[in-house]
VMD Tcl script that draws the C-alpha trace (Angstrom):
set ca {
  {0.13 0.41 0.10}
  {1.47 3.03 -1.15}
  {0.12 6.73 0.43}
  {-0.03 9.63 -2.14}
  {-0.87 13.36 -0.41}
  {-1.91 15.58 -2.83}
  {-1.44 19.00 -1.73}
  {-3.05 22.19 -3.48}
  {-0.88 25.44 -3.49}
  {-1.05 27.96 -1.61}
  {-3.04 31.20 -2.58}
  {-1.75 32.09 -6.33}
  {-1.40 35.95 -7.30}
  {-3.75 35.99 -10.21}
  {-6.63 33.77 -11.05}
  {-6.80 30.92 -13.91}
  {-8.03 33.67 -15.98}
  {-5.67 36.61 -15.49}
  {-2.21 35.09 -15.79}
  {-0.62 32.12 -17.67}
  {1.58 31.30 -14.78}
  {1.55 32.40 -11.66}
  {2.89 32.47 -8.15}
  {2.10 32.51 -4.68}
  {0.78 36.23 -2.92}
  {1.73 36.75 0.40}
  {-1.02 34.02 2.08}
  {-0.12 31.69 -0.38}
  {3.80 31.70 0.73}
  {2.38 31.87 4.51}
  {-0.11 29.04 3.93}
  {3.40 27.00 2.08}
  {5.29 27.55 5.63}
  {2.18 26.35 7.36}
  {1.85 23.17 5.21}
  {5.31 22.04 5.08}
  {5.55 22.55 9.64}
  {2.13 20.13 9.69}
  {3.14 17.57 6.99}
  {7.15 18.31 8.29}
  {5.67 16.91 11.82}
  {3.56 13.91 9.85}
  {6.61 13.00 8.29}
  {9.80 13.52 9.43}
  {10.49 10.10 10.82}
  {9.74 8.39 7.00}
  {9.68 11.70 4.60}
  {7.78 10.38 1.06}
  {9.71 11.74 -1.97}
  {8.35 14.92 -2.94}
  {7.24 15.88 -6.21}
  {5.62 18.97 -7.75}
  {3.56 20.11 -11.21}
  {6.11 22.87 -13.01}
  {3.70 25.45 -12.56}
  {4.83 28.55 -10.35}
  {2.16 28.29 -7.30}
  {2.97 24.56 -6.97}
  {6.24 24.56 -6.90}
  {6.59 27.31 -4.17}
  {4.11 25.89 -2.15}
  {6.20 22.73 -2.48}
  {9.58 25.10 -1.33}
  {9.51 24.94 2.56}
  {9.56 21.67 2.96}
  {12.24 20.77 0.26}
  {14.31 23.18 2.60}
  {13.65 22.02 5.80}
  {13.66 18.00 4.88}
  {17.36 19.20 2.68}
  {16.00 17.43 -0.30}
  {14.57 17.97 -3.87}
  {11.49 18.25 -5.22}
  {10.67 15.77 -8.55}
  {9.45 17.71 -11.47}
  {6.03 16.14 -12.39}
  {4.01 17.63 -15.58}
  {1.43 15.54 -15.07}
  {0.04 16.28 -12.15}
  {0.09 19.87 -13.30}
  {-3.49 21.93 -14.13}
  {-5.40 20.19 -16.76}
  {-4.47 22.10 -19.93}
  {-6.62 24.71 -22.18}
  {-8.47 24.68 -25.35}
  {-7.45 27.94 -25.85}
  {-4.46 30.10 -24.97}
  {-6.91 33.50 -24.31}
  {-6.97 33.82 -20.90}
  {-10.70 34.96 -20.70}
  {-11.52 32.37 -23.08}
  {-9.82 29.67 -20.88}
  {-11.27 30.97 -17.11}
  {-14.74 30.77 -19.36}
  {-13.84 27.03 -20.47}
  {-13.03 25.46 -17.28}
  {-15.70 27.12 -15.57}
  {-18.25 25.60 -18.24}
  {-16.52 22.47 -17.70}
  {-16.35 22.48 -14.10}
  {-20.50 21.90 -14.10}
  {-19.83 18.65 -16.06}
  {-17.99 15.45 -16.08}
  {-15.22 14.08 -17.96}
  {-16.82 12.16 -21.05}
  {-18.36 15.70 -21.81}
  {-14.97 16.49 -22.32}
  {-12.33 16.29 -25.50}
  {-10.01 13.62 -26.29}
  {-7.23 15.87 -25.00}
  {-8.70 16.54 -21.68}
  {-9.85 12.92 -21.15}
  {-5.78 11.62 -21.75}
  {-4.53 14.73 -19.52}
  {-6.78 12.39 -16.67}
  {-5.56 8.91 -17.82}
  {-2.24 10.33 -17.54}
  {-2.71 11.59 -14.19}
  {-4.49 8.48 -12.90}
  {-1.51 6.15 -14.27}
  {1.23 8.48 -12.81}
  {-0.85 8.23 -9.45}
  {-0.97 4.38 -10.28}
  {2.78 4.45 -11.01}
  {3.78 5.36 -7.30}
  {4.94 2.60 -5.60}
  {6.75 4.71 -2.47}
  {4.63 7.22 -0.26}
  {4.55 10.53 -1.65}
  {3.80 14.05 -1.58}
  {2.78 15.81 -4.74}
  {1.92 19.75 -4.82}
  {-0.97 19.74 -7.19}
  {-3.85 21.53 -8.33}
  {-7.89 21.87 -8.10}
  {-9.03 20.12 -10.97}
  {-6.13 17.66 -10.80}
  {-6.76 16.53 -7.40}
  {-10.46 16.78 -7.84}
  {-8.96 13.84 -11.10}
  {-7.86 11.96 -8.78}
  {-10.63 11.64 -5.94}
  {-12.78 11.09 -9.30}
  {-10.89 8.15 -10.26}
  {-10.51 6.45 -7.21}
  {-14.26 6.42 -6.30}
  {-15.78 6.07 -9.98}
  {-17.35 9.14 -10.28}
  {-16.62 11.18 -13.63}
  {-17.83 14.52 -12.11}
  {-15.01 17.34 -12.46}
  {-15.74 18.69 -8.93}
  {-16.52 16.70 -6.88}
  {-15.13 18.83 -4.17}
  {-13.52 22.23 -3.40}
  {-10.41 21.57 -1.51}
  {-8.82 24.66 0.13}
  {-5.39 26.07 -0.68}
  {-2.70 24.13 0.63}
  {-5.31 21.26 1.95}
  {-3.83 17.52 1.76}
  {-5.83 14.99 0.51}
  {-4.38 11.40 0.80}
  {-5.16 8.22 -1.31}
  {-3.93 4.71 -1.42}
  {-2.80 2.72 -4.50}
  {-3.13 -0.88 -3.27}
  {-2.48 -3.46 -5.60}
  {-3.39 -1.01 -8.87}
  {-6.42 0.58 -7.07}
  {-6.76 4.24 -5.87}
  {-8.46 4.74 -3.06}
  {-9.52 7.88 -1.01}
  {-8.26 7.50 2.70}
  {-9.32 11.45 3.43}
  {-10.36 14.54 1.71}
  {-8.62 17.50 2.35}
  {-10.27 20.86 4.11}
  {-12.69 22.47 2.16}
  {-13.12 25.47 0.76}
  {-15.69 27.70 -1.23}
  {-13.26 28.47 -4.34}
  {-13.83 30.48 -6.93}
  {-12.17 29.25 -9.86}
  {-11.54 32.51 -12.09}
}
mol new
graphics top color blue
foreach p $ca { graphics top sphere $p radius 0.5 }
foreach p [lrange $ca 0 end-1] q [lrange $ca 1 end] { graphics top cylinder $p $q radius 0.2 }
display resetview
């Protein structure tokens, strides 16, 4: 049994519809410090491997724990944010808001392939790990573990930790992270 801890990044300095790759704002940096302290306390003996989405907000969230453990963070594109069918930021935000109201089966083959690549990556994990990721990616993982086609199953708060188990190629939810009334913009 492998434990996979999915950490949603801290509060970003800009929204999905206003910046392609924002870093953290001041609150997000404080959230990253707090989740690092909590994860260090929980895992100082076993120290799971750290991975992060290549996007700035996830990488910046991973930095305090990596510094505390004096280790590197593996960069994993498959846990990044869902790719958008457009580069226009406003169109991208509108697309995501509409998509989040439905299920994966209603999306393009590219979006479904992205979800499957994420799930395959999680199923490939054989050692306990902490992965710094994103709202949609965490929902995609939870949906796969619970056989739920909805894109939005719950609203993980910034720096919340959702824990899954990979047991013999089956994902299961151990615990959902703290939720918040998150507006995807």
